[in-house]
Every structure is written in C-alpha cells, then in structure tokens.
BAKEVO-108179 format. One record per residue (C-alpha): x, y, z; residue number from 1; residue in one letter. Coordinates in Angstrom, 3 decimals. Example, Ala and Ser with C-alpha at 12.3 -4.5 7.8 and 13.67 -1.06 7.14 Angstrom:
BEGIN
+----------+----------+----------+-----+--------+
:       c1 :       c2 :       c3 : num : residu :
+----------+----------+----------+-----+--------+
:   12.300 :   -4.500 :    7.800 :   1 :      A :
:   13.670 :   -1.060 :    7.140 :   2 :      S :
+----------+----------+----------+-----+--------+
END
This chain:
BEGIN
+----------+----------+----------+-----+--------+
:       c1 :       c2 :       c3 : num : residu :
+----------+----------+----------+-----+--------+
:  -28.753 :  -21.495 :   13.602 :   1 :      M :
:  -28.296 :  -24.437 :   11.250 :   2 :      T :
:  -31.828 :  -23.895 :    9.980 :   3 :      N :
:  -30.957 :  -20.301 :    9.102 :   4 :      L :
:  -27.951 :  -21.471 :    7.104 :   5 :      I :
:  -30.087 :  -24.057 :    5.326 :   6 :      D :
:  -32.445 :  -21.266 :    4.276 :   7 :      I :
:  -29.544 :  -19.094 :    3.127 :   8 :      A :
:  -28.070 :  -21.959 :    1.074 :   9 :      I :
:  -31.410 :  -22.624 :   -0.617 :  10 :      K :
:  -31.773 :  -18.911 :   -1.332 :  11 :      A :
:  -28.290 :  -18.746 :   -2.872 :  12 :      A :
:  -28.831 :  -21.824 :   -5.044 :  13 :      L :
:  -32.200 :  -20.607 :   -6.288 :  14 :      D :
:  -30.799 :  -17.139 :   -6.959 :  15 :      A :
:  -27.911 :  -18.741 :   -8.837 :  16 :      G :
:  -30.331 :  -20.583 :  -11.108 :  17 :      S :
:  -32.169 :  -17.332 :  -11.766 :  18 :      T :
:  -28.916 :  -15.563 :  -12.611 :  19 :      I :
:  -27.858 :  -18.280 :  -15.054 :  20 :      L :
:  -31.086 :  -17.884 :  -17.021 :  21 :      K :
:  -30.197 :  -14.238 :  -17.608 :  22 :      V :
:  -26.496 :  -15.059 :  -18.164 :  23 :      Y :
:  -27.403 :  -17.143 :  -21.196 :  24 :      E :
:  -29.213 :  -14.228 :  -22.887 :  25 :      T :
:  -28.197 :  -10.899 :  -24.406 :  26 :      D :
:  -29.090 :   -8.935 :  -21.284 :  27 :      F :
:  -29.269 :   -5.173 :  -20.998 :  28 :      E :
:  -26.770 :   -3.245 :  -18.877 :  29 :      I :
:  -27.677 :   -0.042 :  -17.050 :  30 :      V :
:  -25.636 :    2.036 :  -14.636 :  31 :      H :
:  -26.360 :    3.224 :  -11.108 :  32 :      K :
:  -25.747 :    6.760 :   -9.889 :  33 :      A :
:  -22.182 :    5.772 :   -8.894 :  34 :      D :
:  -21.575 :    4.456 :  -12.466 :  35 :      A :
:  -21.429 :    0.821 :  -11.340 :  36 :      S :
:  -23.146 :   -1.622 :  -13.715 :  37 :      P :
:  -26.508 :   -3.252 :  -13.025 :  38 :      L :
:  -28.383 :   -5.991 :  -14.878 :  39 :      T :
:  -31.804 :   -7.553 :  -14.530 :  40 :      I :
:  -30.005 :  -10.559 :  -13.028 :  41 :      A :
:  -29.037 :   -8.483 :   -9.954 :  42 :      D :
:  -32.639 :   -7.458 :   -9.414 :  43 :      Q :
:  -34.193 :  -10.865 :  -10.048 :  44 :      K :
:  -31.686 :  -12.627 :   -7.789 :  45 :      A :
:  -32.350 :  -10.104 :   -5.035 :  46 :      N :
:  -36.094 :  -10.767 :   -5.202 :  47 :      A :
:  -35.493 :  -14.525 :   -4.975 :  48 :      V :
:  -33.174 :  -14.213 :   -1.980 :  49 :      I :
:  -35.470 :  -11.863 :   -0.097 :  50 :      E :
:  -38.404 :  -14.249 :   -0.623 :  51 :      S :
:  -36.447 :  -16.858 :    1.349 :  52 :      Y :
:  -34.879 :  -14.649 :    4.005 :  53 :      L :
:  -38.120 :  -12.873 :    4.843 :  54 :      E :
:  -39.320 :  -16.202 :    6.259 :  55 :      Q :
:  -36.760 :  -15.821 :    9.065 :  56 :      T :
:  -38.260 :  -12.468 :   10.160 :  57 :      Q :
:  -34.766 :  -11.015 :   10.416 :  58 :      L :
:  -34.099 :   -7.635 :    8.754 :  59 :      P :
:  -32.134 :   -7.553 :    5.510 :  60 :      I :
:  -29.434 :   -5.228 :    4.211 :  61 :      I :
:  -28.991 :   -5.720 :    0.469 :  62 :      S :
:  -27.049 :   -3.913 :   -2.215 :  63 :      E :
:  -30.168 :   -3.830 :   -4.372 :  64 :      E :
:  -32.611 :   -2.604 :   -1.717 :  65 :      T :
:  -32.846 :    0.934 :   -0.407 :  66 :      R :
:  -30.885 :    1.172 :    2.826 :  67 :      A :
:  -32.778 :    1.439 :    6.098 :  68 :      V :
:  -31.883 :    4.540 :    8.080 :  69 :      D :
:  -29.146 :    3.931 :   10.659 :  70 :      Y :
:  -31.357 :    5.276 :   13.445 :  71 :      A :
:  -33.373 :    2.083 :   12.974 :  72 :      Q :
:  -30.571 :   -0.281 :   11.932 :  73 :      R :
:  -28.378 :    0.452 :   14.943 :  74 :      K :
:  -30.847 :   -1.401 :   17.161 :  75 :      N :
:  -30.660 :   -4.610 :   15.131 :  76 :      W :
:  -29.001 :   -7.472 :   17.005 :  77 :      T :
:  -29.049 :   -9.770 :   13.984 :  78 :      R :
:  -29.589 :   -9.145 :   10.304 :  79 :      C :
:  -28.916 :  -10.581 :    6.871 :  80 :      W :
:  -26.376 :   -8.974 :    4.560 :  81 :      L :
:  -26.889 :   -9.717 :    0.861 :  82 :      V :
:  -25.121 :   -9.135 :   -2.425 :  83 :      D :
:  -27.325 :  -10.964 :   -4.937 :  84 :      P :
:  -24.728 :  -10.745 :   -7.700 :  85 :      L :
:  -21.203 :   -9.928 :   -6.590 :  86 :      D :
:  -18.920 :   -9.312 :   -9.541 :  87 :      G :
:  -21.338 :   -7.771 :  -12.010 :  88 :      T :
:  -18.356 :   -6.773 :  -14.164 :  89 :      K :
:  -17.324 :  -10.442 :  -14.334 :  90 :      E :
:  -20.921 :  -11.369 :  -15.145 :  91 :      F :
:  -20.908 :   -8.887 :  -18.026 :  92 :      I :
:  -17.553 :  -10.233 :  -19.260 :  93 :      K :
:  -19.042 :  -13.759 :  -19.027 :  94 :      K :
:  -15.957 :  -15.225 :  -17.370 :  95 :      N :
:  -17.975 :  -17.060 :  -14.696 :  96 :      G :
:  -16.239 :  -15.391 :  -11.741 :  97 :      E :
:  -19.294 :  -13.941 :  -10.023 :  98 :      F :
:  -21.088 :  -15.043 :   -6.886 :  99 :      T :
:  -24.167 :  -14.839 :   -4.710 : 100 :      V :
:  -23.251 :  -13.635 :   -1.189 : 101 :      N :
:  -25.390 :  -14.035 :    1.927 : 102 :      I :
:  -24.112 :  -13.377 :    5.452 : 103 :      A :
:  -25.724 :  -13.525 :    8.870 : 104 :      L :
:  -24.561 :  -10.656 :   11.077 : 105 :      I :
:  -24.828 :  -10.687 :   14.865 : 106 :      E :
:  -23.809 :   -7.630 :   16.884 : 107 :      N :
:  -21.652 :   -6.413 :   14.024 : 108 :      G :
:  -19.891 :   -9.751 :   13.459 : 109 :      V :
:  -20.464 :  -12.048 :   10.440 : 110 :      P :
:  -21.201 :  -15.345 :   12.193 : 111 :      I :
:  -22.260 :  -17.356 :    9.140 : 112 :      D :
:  -21.942 :  -17.010 :    5.405 : 113 :      G :
:  -22.815 :  -18.532 :    2.047 : 114 :      V :
:  -21.049 :  -17.876 :   -1.257 : 115 :      I :
:  -22.253 :  -19.569 :   -4.422 : 116 :      Y :
:  -20.572 :  -19.370 :   -7.830 : 117 :      A :
:  -23.296 :  -20.579 :  -10.237 : 118 :      P :
:  -21.142 :  -21.073 :  -13.345 : 119 :      V :
:  -18.366 :  -22.850 :  -11.448 : 120 :      L :
:  -20.836 :  -24.897 :   -9.413 : 121 :      G :
:  -18.947 :  -24.168 :   -6.186 : 122 :      D :
:  -20.790 :  -23.531 :   -2.931 : 123 :      L :
:  -18.903 :  -22.251 :    0.125 : 124 :      Y :
:  -20.668 :  -22.058 :    3.464 : 125 :      Y :
:  -20.286 :  -22.156 :    7.223 : 126 :      T :
:  -21.935 :  -24.498 :    9.686 : 127 :      E :
:  -21.270 :  -24.940 :   13.403 : 128 :      N :
:  -18.214 :  -22.639 :   13.306 : 129 :      N :
:  -16.588 :  -24.577 :   10.462 : 130 :      A :
:  -16.264 :  -23.798 :    6.747 : 131 :      A :
:  -17.008 :  -26.095 :    3.827 : 132 :      Y :
:  -16.931 :  -26.250 :    0.043 : 133 :      K :
:  -19.406 :  -28.322 :   -1.956 : 134 :      M :
:  -19.134 :  -29.039 :   -5.671 : 135 :      S :
:  -22.561 :  -29.214 :   -7.280 : 136 :      I :
:  -21.594 :  -28.950 :  -10.926 : 137 :      Q :
:  -23.339 :  -32.126 :  -12.003 : 138 :      S :
:  -24.747 :  -35.402 :  -10.805 : 139 :      G :
:  -27.224 :  -36.199 :   -8.088 : 140 :      S :
:  -27.698 :  -34.454 :   -4.778 : 141 :      E :
:  -26.074 :  -37.434 :   -3.070 : 142 :      Q :
:  -22.989 :  -37.061 :   -5.265 : 143 :      E :
:  -22.799 :  -33.419 :   -4.252 : 144 :      A :
:  -23.067 :  -34.365 :   -0.586 : 145 :      L :
:  -20.211 :  -36.815 :   -1.071 : 146 :      N :
:  -18.160 :  -33.968 :   -2.548 : 147 :      N :
:  -17.995 :  -31.771 :    0.558 : 148 :      I :
:  -14.569 :  -30.497 :    1.566 : 149 :      Q :
:  -13.821 :  -29.012 :    4.987 : 150 :      A :
:  -11.807 :  -25.812 :    4.635 : 151 :      L :
:   -8.823 :  -25.141 :    6.834 : 152 :      K :
:   -6.574 :  -22.216 :    6.023 : 153 :      A :
:   -2.832 :  -22.611 :    5.909 : 154 :      K :
:   -0.675 :  -21.535 :    8.846 : 155 :      A :
:    1.162 :  -18.242 :    9.253 : 156 :      K :
:    2.179 :  -17.029 :    5.844 : 157 :      I :
:    4.166 :  -13.853 :    6.254 : 158 :      L :
:    6.944 :  -15.351 :    8.361 : 159 :      E :
:   10.181 :  -16.774 :    6.883 : 160 :      P :
:    9.687 :  -20.266 :    8.338 : 161 :      A :
:    8.359 :  -22.889 :    7.894 : 162 :      P :
:    6.996 :  -21.571 :    4.600 : 163 :      W :
:    8.130 :  -22.754 :    1.236 : 164 :      Q :
:    7.893 :  -20.107 :   -1.434 : 165 :      D :
:    6.157 :  -18.896 :   -3.454 : 166 :      P :
:    3.551 :  -17.033 :   -1.462 : 167 :      I :
:    0.370 :  -16.734 :   -3.488 : 168 :      R :
:   -1.270 :  -13.309 :   -3.227 : 169 :      V :
:   -4.870 :  -12.870 :   -4.327 : 170 :      V :
:   -5.493 :   -9.914 :   -6.585 : 171 :      G :
:   -8.650 :   -8.545 :   -8.143 : 172 :      S :
:   -9.559 :   -8.969 :  -11.791 : 173 :      R :
:  -10.864 :   -5.402 :  -11.872 : 174 :      S :
:   -9.354 :   -3.478 :   -8.942 : 175 :      H :
:   -5.561 :   -4.038 :   -8.740 : 176 :      M :
:   -3.986 :   -0.719 :   -7.744 : 177 :      N :
:   -0.714 :    0.892 :   -6.691 : 178 :      A :
:   -1.197 :    0.236 :   -2.960 : 179 :      E :
:   -1.703 :   -3.467 :   -3.585 : 180 :      T :
:    1.324 :   -3.534 :   -5.856 : 181 :      E :
:    3.368 :   -1.870 :   -3.081 : 182 :      D :
:    2.244 :   -4.602 :   -0.667 : 183 :      F :
:    3.396 :   -7.278 :   -3.102 : 184 :      V :
:    6.708 :   -5.509 :   -3.664 : 185 :      T :
:    7.333 :   -5.541 :    0.098 : 186 :      E :
:    6.594 :   -9.270 :    0.239 : 187 :      L :
:    9.074 :   -9.867 :   -2.556 : 188 :      K :
:   11.877 :   -8.589 :   -0.319 : 189 :      R :
:   11.779 :  -11.887 :    1.588 : 190 :      N :
:    9.711 :  -14.253 :   -0.549 : 191 :      H :
:    9.045 :  -15.424 :   -4.032 : 192 :      Q :
:    5.479 :  -14.409 :   -4.803 : 193 :      T :
:    2.759 :  -15.231 :   -7.293 : 194 :      E :
:   -0.342 :  -13.172 :   -8.070 : 195 :      I :
:   -3.584 :  -15.123 :   -8.332 : 196 :      V :
:   -6.261 :  -13.048 :  -10.063 : 197 :      S :
:   -9.902 :  -13.712 :   -9.316 : 198 :      K :
:  -13.169 :  -11.802 :   -9.422 : 199 :      G :
:  -15.858 :  -11.194 :   -6.789 : 200 :      S :
:  -15.881 :  -12.805 :   -3.324 : 201 :      S :
:  -14.095 :  -15.843 :   -4.778 : 202 :      L :
:  -10.928 :  -14.083 :   -3.612 : 203 :      K :
:  -11.906 :  -14.856 :   -0.009 : 204 :      F :
:  -12.646 :  -18.449 :   -0.972 : 205 :      C :
:   -9.213 :  -18.991 :   -2.509 : 206 :      L :
:   -7.545 :  -18.130 :    0.788 : 207 :      V :
:  -10.063 :  -20.111 :    2.842 : 208 :      A :
:   -9.459 :  -23.269 :    0.793 : 209 :      E :
:   -5.674 :  -22.858 :    0.805 : 210 :      G :
:   -5.301 :  -22.121 :   -2.919 : 211 :      S :
:   -3.764 :  -18.764 :   -1.960 : 212 :      A :
:   -2.130 :  -17.406 :    1.160 : 213 :      H :
:   -3.077 :  -13.763 :    1.565 : 214 :      V :
:   -5.605 :  -11.306 :    0.170 : 215 :      Y :
:   -4.852 :   -7.574 :    0.511 : 216 :      P :
:   -7.828 :   -5.411 :   -0.412 : 217 :      R :
:   -6.669 :   -1.827 :   -0.527 : 218 :      F :
:   -9.563 :   -0.495 :   -2.572 : 219 :      A :
:  -13.172 :    0.420 :   -1.710 : 220 :      P :
:  -15.679 :   -2.323 :   -0.879 : 221 :      T :
:  -19.092 :   -2.340 :    0.753 : 222 :      M :
:  -20.224 :   -4.527 :    3.628 : 223 :      E :
:  -22.291 :   -6.791 :    1.359 : 224 :      W :
:  -19.150 :   -7.472 :   -0.701 : 225 :      D :
:  -17.280 :   -8.931 :    2.269 : 226 :      T :
:  -19.636 :  -10.232 :    4.985 : 227 :      G :
:  -20.075 :  -13.775 :    3.663 : 228 :      A :
:  -16.418 :  -14.068 :    2.700 : 229 :      G :
:  -15.293 :  -12.919 :    6.121 : 230 :      Q :
:  -17.564 :  -15.436 :    7.864 : 231 :      A :
:  -16.156 :  -18.274 :    5.747 : 232 :      I :
:  -12.554 :  -17.165 :    6.225 : 233 :      C :
:  -12.947 :  -16.795 :    9.984 : 234 :      M :
:  -14.485 :  -20.270 :   10.201 : 235 :      A :
:  -11.499 :  -21.601 :    8.233 : 236 :      A :
:   -9.052 :  -20.069 :   10.719 : 237 :      G :
:   -8.224 :  -16.773 :    9.020 : 238 :      L :
:   -8.427 :  -13.180 :   10.182 : 239 :      S :
:   -9.986 :  -10.357 :    8.182 : 240 :      V :
:   -8.601 :   -7.148 :    9.640 : 241 :      T :
:   -8.501 :   -3.443 :    8.912 : 242 :      R :
:   -5.281 :   -2.258 :    7.320 : 243 :      Q :
:   -5.148 :    0.823 :    9.541 : 244 :      D :
:   -5.880 :   -0.586 :   13.006 : 245 :      T :
:   -5.559 :   -4.383 :   12.746 : 246 :      G :
:   -9.077 :   -4.784 :   14.143 : 247 :      E :
:  -11.596 :   -7.140 :   12.571 : 248 :      A :
:  -13.987 :   -5.646 :   10.025 : 249 :      L :
:  -17.338 :   -4.816 :   11.626 : 250 :      S :
:  -20.800 :   -4.671 :   10.090 : 251 :      Y :
:  -24.072 :   -2.777 :   10.119 : 252 :      N :
:  -22.109 :    0.415 :   10.588 : 253 :      K :
:  -23.627 :    3.827 :    9.972 : 254 :      E :
:  -21.504 :    4.042 :    6.827 : 255 :      N :
:  -21.618 :    0.680 :    5.009 : 256 :      L :
:  -18.321 :    1.380 :    3.239 : 257 :      L :
:  -15.485 :   -0.868 :    4.436 : 258 :      N :
:  -11.980 :    0.322 :    5.307 : 259 :      P :
:   -9.075 :   -1.309 :    3.468 : 260 :      Y :
:   -8.389 :   -4.781 :    4.848 : 261 :      F :
:   -6.143 :   -7.846 :    4.798 : 262 :      L :
:   -7.115 :  -11.519 :    4.835 : 263 :      V :
:   -4.411 :  -13.793 :    6.268 : 264 :      Q :
:   -3.684 :  -16.433 :    8.867 : 265 :      S :
:   -3.717 :  -15.567 :   12.550 : 266 :      H :
:   -0.581 :  -14.715 :   14.382 : 267 :      G :
:    1.337 :  -12.315 :   12.217 : 268 :      R :
+----------+----------+----------+-----+--------+
END
C-alpha cells in the first residue's frame, strides 16, 4: 500500500509542476457543457497523473476522463479517484488556492489520499492510517522531509465543553450559500464563531490540521472533489458524513454526485 501512495505523491508533485508552468502564462479558458471552467492545465495535469497511476494497473476515475459505465465500475474492488486541478476558479483568479487530488478507493471507502497545493507548496497525504503535511516550498528534499507534521484533528467541537470559543467554520471561496449560513447561525446560538474562507480541497486540510473545527458542505460536489480530502480527514480522526443520514460518504457510486456533507470530529 505504501508503494501505491508513493506513486500517487510523485504523480501529484509532477502534475503540480505541470500546472505551475501554465499558471505563469496567459492561458485560455473554455467551458464544459455544465458551464464549469476548464484550462489546458487541467488536461495536462490529468495526462501526467494517469501516466503514473496506469503503472499500478488499477482503474481510474477522473474528472477529465470520460466516465466508465457503472455496469463495469460496480465490479471494481479498488480504483483511483482523481481531480487533476481542483479549484479551477481559484486557478483562474490566481489566488493559489487550488490543488491536485488523488484518492485510493477500496470497496467504496477512500483508504488513502494525496492533496498537493503547488503554489503554497503544501502536500497532505496519508500513510499507514495516519495523516501528514509536508512543506516543500523551498530547500532540499532533506529539508522537506524534516518539515513533516503529523495531523491530528481537534476533539469534539460542537459541544459546550471543554471548547473555548470561537469555533472556526470553513466556508468556500466560491460556494457559500443560504443553507451554510443557516448552519453557522445555529452554531452562533451557543458559540462565538469565525468563518475561514478557502478554495478547493484545502477546506478539508484546514480541519485535518486543526486550523478550523468544522466544514459544512451544503452544495453540490463530485466524488473526485472529496475522496482525497475524506481519506486525509479520516486518518486525522475526523468523520465525513452525509447531512441527511449521518452515514459516511461512499464512492464509486452509480451517480458520482455527492450528497451534502459535514466534516467534524467524531462523537457529536
């Protein structure tokens, strides 16, 4: 398993380098059928990642690759789940808050994940059921290895004690909506709260590293948006559960659209 994560990390880093080369240019923006933006960086990064993951002989589900029919996918025990450039809107705005997401799915569960933010130089990943953050902004590889931080989420956050306010709620740069605002309003009945805005799958990472306490996502997402983040959060001691049933998000479903969900500590 460790070897698979090593491959995924190398794929993410290489894809990140490819993305940055486009990021520094005046790139063209086109739009998909659903009106979401697409750049050549998405496509180039996807090709790089697939060149690595194909070595594992595991099937791949990617945002930028035509979906395999569910009649075939439903028999997959393990597969890769890829978003080569999560946060294309942030990429276009050039605010640096975009990521490369790679998750390993086993029987519908994200068991490992890699998230890389090329501009920030932050790499989040899982290994042996634990979650880590590595800073690779500058310096030698050895310096980066000396800069590894184990991630452990904070304890129960929606209970009155022993928490000291404020509770930090992660919100989206591009997708804050009325349902999320209602959730925050309810929290404010018992707690002081702060909104922490962030783009892409970095929202998961903020909670996993303890920079925020809870992430309500009451807007549409696809499986490739969340798989790597869920793996990292689960390894850090968090739950990622459906808003409607409280069950964990599952993957490689017939419909790859996620239900609304909440990221928080166990035990609410």
